[in-house]
Steps between C-alpha positions, in 0.01 A plus 500: 500500500230529779260229606206646314690501167604138561145390570328703223762510220723190537314225682205482256727375226684267728175354634348447159822335372506262800124419449523440123826302502406307818164386368662424158746273675224319684297451182809351310584283801146358515481451123814281521392296810437130449141398420315286750408150402165541318243270645145617415351396836218752476333700218662824403421758226662421161382788278650848523169662591437250782850543632473875488163484678648287786804719538311831500237352737778422754674834450181708548312285762772306681278202467753246642535711816122523532460125471792398726577782741194712522610707803767657283291543187330835554795698637728345235243598233491852643884531498526358146233733364667788673816423313315452175341838538826671586654355181191618310536840664856524367389422143195729491697779674772484233220511230362810659157381618368735771343211698836347570530638857173322597641171378820561690327584821273201480787269430700640786212446741443138387874419518518658849195320636593169336857491616411609855224229519741236377757611753245466783394149380860389510558653841188384683396169340705236676513240226604767243755660722673165549566456125582871427856601439647845568523597130118471469452755779766720337329490166163594645646782709687634191174512303314650796757786545515560129122537481486704822768751396347534148160576648619718786712728286248520217739347250234289332249788491728761342449530124816708479697175560432432129734780396776363714461153356505640147811697582679180590461383144680811378780444752425840653308420829273777622621475857286773644178312424587212731678698775235405750487136387852370564387242757237316284725543192796340683284216633367437147852491349620259779188287438578479129855395573386245758215332314696296242691325776196389692195273464306818413642460148263210447290716269781506241518116483135414531501364136772246594329414827197390308649355176809334649388398842119488528433386138843364410465601132825665422745234386 
């Protein structure tokens, strides 16, 4: 077994398994966590539509960050939208839409610019640097390198990647298609393994963050 075979034929299944089961564990853990004492000290949305509106507004605009830490808002928004677009790229690529590479490239550029800007802010703004911990730098560098390698190698712009991804579902990986993309593919696999064990998994428990902590509704 050579390294290329390990990266392209074995690691994709390992990474997805870690990602799915790791996030599943987090979701179950949060669902069983004790509920905060429910004191309605300020108005909060009670209907499903109002709650969805508040949650989606936060997800797609990062409103809390804009209100309370505006220096980080724009680069954070860029990085998040970059990740959203890369996830969308994966879906539309699998569905066979020809515009998928454009979404992938745009997502990669936004993730690259956003993560780099956030890294600079943490490095050069004194009050932010004092409260930053090493893992926060590591996470940003990880995202930056993943975006950089994906853009530099053309991984996100290659429509042929679709056929490799589809071949994974048949358990017969088309190794030749990704022969030039081992670096971004390996970084992506390591990222999927890493995410469930970090604060970056917050997207999977956003429901509980609102309902159990912010609104205290789940009893």
